[in-house]
Each structure stands twice: as C-alpha cells, then as structure tokens.
N, C-alpha and C positions, 0 to 999 in steps of 0.2 A: 376625202373626212376625215376628218379628227377622231381622237378617242372618247370623246364625249360624246360623237354623238353618235345614233343607231338611225337609221331611215329614215332621217333628217330632225331627230328630236335629242334637244340639247339638254343632258343631264345636268349641267352645270348650272343653266337659268333654275331648273325645278330644283336643285338642292339651295339656291340665293335666297328663291321665292319663298319656300317656308321652314328656311333655318337661317336666313341670312343677317345682316346686322342690324338692318330696321326694324328686325322681326324680331330677334333680341333683344333689342332697346325698347321695344313697345311693349312687351311683355314684362319686361322687367321694372317699365314705370308701373304698368297695370298690378303687376301683383306683389311684388316687395315692400312698400310701402302699407298697404294694407295686412299683412302677413306680419309687418314689425306693428303696426297700429293692434292688431290681435292680440298680440302675442305682448304688448306693457301697452295700457290705453293714453299714455303720459310722451309715448311717440307717434301719434297719429298726428299727421301731419296738413297739409291741404291736398299735396302730392297725392295720397289716395283718392283724392276722391273721384277720378272716373273708374278705378278697381270697383270704390263704395258701390258706385254709379251701376255698374255691371254686377255686383255680386246682388246690390240690394233687386234689379230688373230679375236676375236668374230667382233668387228665392221667393219673390214675389210668387213668379210662375210655375218654380217649383210646390209651394205648398199649398198653391192652388189646387195644383194637378194630383199631390201628394202631401194629402191632411197628415195622416201620420205616419210622418218621418221625422227627423231633427233638424233643426237647420244646418247643424257642421257636417249634415251628409253632402248639404251643396258647395262643398267644395272643390270638389272634382268637376264639377258643370261649369264652376267659376271657371276653374283654369282652362279647360276647354274652352268657354266662350271667350276667353283672356286673348288663348292663342289664335283663335279666328278672329278675331280683331286685328291682331298681327299682322298676321299674314294679308289680311285686307288694306291695311295701313302701310304693309312693304308692296303690295302692286299694284297701291297706289303710288306710290313712293318710285318703283321702276317705270309708272307710265310714264309719271309728268319729267322725270330725269332722262 
C-alpha cells in the first residue's frame, strides 16, 4: 500500500479529478474570457460564449427563484457552475483516456 492510499482509496486520483490540468484548463476557458469581456466590452470574444451560456442559464434560473436580487450576485453561482462543468469534463477525460 502506498502513502497515497488508505484503505484502497487513492487520494492522488481524487486530487487529479478535482484539481487536475483538465479541470483548471476547462474552468479557465469558461471564466477568463467572460470576466475579461465583462470588464471591457471590446475584449469580448467568441471564446466567452460557453461561459456566457452558463452565466445566462444560471442568471435566468436565479432571477426566477430570487427576483429581488441584482444580477451581479449570480457571479458566485456562475463560478461554482463553471467549476462543476470543469470537474465533469475532467472525469470524462480521465474515463476516455
């Protein structure tokens, strides 16, 4: 049994699933273009579309559930949703690989 396993559970695999290269790359591709485009509209590129789509879905659901809150409050759920999409992409990548 190696140092990274405890009772048959591999902690390195868990770290790769939740913070691996694929997760960081997908999260960055979803968030950075949208954040940069939000700061300056001239920098909004087609790369921001996937992040914009996640933000739009989260904002529409959030504004339906909580109509009295401002839209800027939905950035935290957007970041969490982007991270969830990135983890799923990382799991898919690890499964295919």
